[in-house]
C-alpha positions in Angstrom: 41.2 -17.0 -25.0 38.7 -18.4 -22.3 35.8 -16.3 -21.0 35.6 -16.4 -16.9 32.8 -15.6 -15.3 32.4 -15.0 -11.6 29.3 -16.2 -9.6 28.2 -13.4 -7.3 26.6 -14.1 -4.1 23.5 -11.8 -3.9 22.3 -10.8 -0.5 18.7 -10.9 -0.9 15.6 -12.2 1.0 12.6 -13.6 -0.8 9.3 -13.6 0.6 6.3 -15.6 -0.5 2.6 -14.3 0.2 -0.7 -16.0 -0.3 -2.6 -13.3 -2.4 -5.9 -14.3 -1.1 -4.7 -13.1 2.5 -3.3 -9.7 1.8 -4.8 -6.9 -0.5 -2.5 -6.1 -3.3 -2.9 -2.2 -2.3 -1.4 -3.3 1.0 1.5 -5.2 -0.5 2.4 -2.1 -2.7 2.1 0.2 0.3 4.4 -2.0 2.2 7.1 -2.2 -0.5 6.9 1.6 -0.9 7.9 1.8 2.8 11.1 -0.2 2.1 12.0 1.5 -1.1 14.6 3.8 0.6 16.7 0.7 1.7 15.9 -2.1 -0.8 15.5 -2.9 -4.5 12.3 -4.6 -4.6 10.9 -7.2 -7.3 7.4 -8.5 -7.3 6.0 -11.3 -9.1 2.8 -13.3 -9.2 2.3 -16.9 -9.7 -1.1 -18.4 -9.4 -2.2 -17.6 -5.8 1.2 -16.5 -4.7 3.1 -13.1 -4.6 6.8 -13.3 -4.5 8.6 -10.4 -3.1 12.5 -10.3 -3.4 14.2 -7.7 -1.3 17.9 -6.7 -2.2 19.6 -4.3 -0.1 20.9 -0.9 -1.7 23.7 -0.9 1.1 25.9 -3.6 1.8 25.7 -2.8 5.6 21.9 -3.7 5.7 21.3 -6.9 7.7 18.7 -9.2 6.2 18.4 -11.2 9.6 15.2 -9.5 10.7 14.0 -8.0 7.5 11.2 -10.7 6.7 9.7 -10.1 10.2 9.8 -6.3 9.9 8.4 -6.7 6.2 5.4 -9.0 7.4 4.6 -6.7 10.4 4.4 -3.7 8.2 2.1 -5.6 5.7 -0.2 -6.7 8.5 -0.3 -2.9 9.6 -1.0 -1.8 6.1 -3.6 -4.4 5.4 -5.4 -3.4 8.6 -5.3 0.2 7.4 -6.7 -0.8 4.1 -9.5 -2.8 5.5 -10.5 0.1 8.0 -10.2 2.5 5.0 -12.7 0.3 3.1 -15.2 -0.1 6.0 -15.4 3.6 6.6 -15.4 5.1 3.1 -18.9 6.1 3.0 -18.9 7.9 6.3 -15.8 9.7 5.0 -17.4 10.6 1.8 -20.7 11.8 3.7 -18.4 14.0 5.8 -16.5 15.6 3.0 -20.1 16.3 1.1 -21.5 17.7 4.0 -18.4 19.9 4.8 -18.4 21.3 1.1 -22.0 21.7 1.0 -22.0 24.0 4.2 -19.1 25.8 2.9 -21.2 27.5 0.3 -22.2 31.1 0.7 -25.6 31.2 2.7 -27.6 32.7 -0.3 -27.0 29.6 -2.6 -27.8 27.5 0.3 -31.1 29.3 0.7 -31.8 28.9 -3.0 -30.9 25.1 -3.0 -33.2 24.2 0.1 -36.2 26.2 -1.3 -35.7 24.3 -4.7 -35.5 20.9 -2.9 -38.8 21.6 -0.8 -40.6 22.5 -4.2 -40.0 19.1 -5.3 
């Protein structure tokens, strides 16, 4: 009895990224965006990130997926950079909002204790 194997043609797209250009957080966010349509496999070798996208449905067309993925990656990279740049101001706004949400009596006591220092 011979064992036969059948080579399957797998419909997938492989994208290679330079890890110095894109933050890993942006890569993860972009992959998350595509999770409903693709099985995603990530690998990192040296300074490269390899992303393999395999469609969950046979009807999925891979023709434009690389461009779609890269556009979303650039979008998420920009959001990440802006978020990092504005982190301190966001923290200040939240602290201020929480501070002034305290009852007036506690605020007065705090301000008086700060003046005495």
